C-alpha positions in Angstrom: -8.8 -4.0 13.0 -10.6 -6.6 10.8 -11.6 -4.1 7.9 -8.4 -2.0 8.2 -5.9 -2.1 5.4 -2.4 -3.4 6.3 0.4 -1.1 5.1 3.8 -2.5 4.6 7.0 -0.7 4.7 9.5 -1.1 1.9 11.4 -3.6 3.8 8.4 -5.6 4.7 7.2 -5.6 1.1 10.6 -6.8 0.1 10.4 -9.7 2.6 6.8 -10.4 1.6 7.5 -10.6 -2.1 11.1 -11.9 -1.7 12.4 -9.1 -4.1 15.3 -6.7 -3.8 14.7 -3.0 -3.1 15.5 -2.0 -6.7 12.6 -4.1 -7.9 10.2 -2.4 -5.5 11.2 0.9 -6.9 11.0 -0.3 -10.5 7.4 -1.7 -9.8 6.5 1.6 -8.2 7.6 3.2 -11.5 5.2 0.9 -13.3 2.3 2.0 -11.0 2.4 -0.3 -8.0 0.1 1.3 -5.3 2.0 3.1 -2.6 1.7 6.1 -0.3 4.3 8.5 0.8 4.2 9.2 4.5 6.8 11.9 5.2 10.0 10.6 3.7 9.0 6.8 3.6 6.8 4.8 1.3 4.0 2.5 2.6 2.3 -0.1 0.5 -1.3 -1.1 1.0 -1.1 -4.9 1.0 -4.5 -5.7 -0.6 -4.1 -3.1 -3.3 -0.5 -4.3 -4.1 -1.6 -7.9 -4.4 -4.5 -6.9 -6.5 -2.2 -4.8 -8.8 0.3 -7.7 -9.0 -2.5 -10.1 -9.9 -3.7 -7.8 -12.7 -0.2 -7.5 -14.0 0.2 -11.2 -14.2 -3.3 -12.1 -15.1 -3.7 -14.7 -12.2 -4.5 -14.8 -8.4 -1.8 -14.9 -5.9 -2.2 -17.1 -2.9 -1.6 -15.0 0.1 -2.9 -14.8 3.7 -4.9 -11.8 4.9 -2.2 -11.0 7.5 1.0 -12.8 6.7 2.7 -14.0 9.8 6.2 -14.1 8.2 6.2 -10.3 7.9 7.8 -8.7 10.9 5.8 -5.8 12.3 7.5 -2.6 13.6 4.8 -1.9 16.3 
């Protein structure tokens, strides 16, 4: 699972970025990477971080697999 992308749910992304749900949807409207799987959105973590860095013009300090994000496996 080393080279696999980690996909976050909306709730996990909210926890990871410490933002409310409305901000997630606002960022999606501005082009934040996401996939729709059935009726839910999934967010490719590396792509989201890259997109956010590009928006801000700097590098965010994150871990490859954040331990503070609860998984639903």
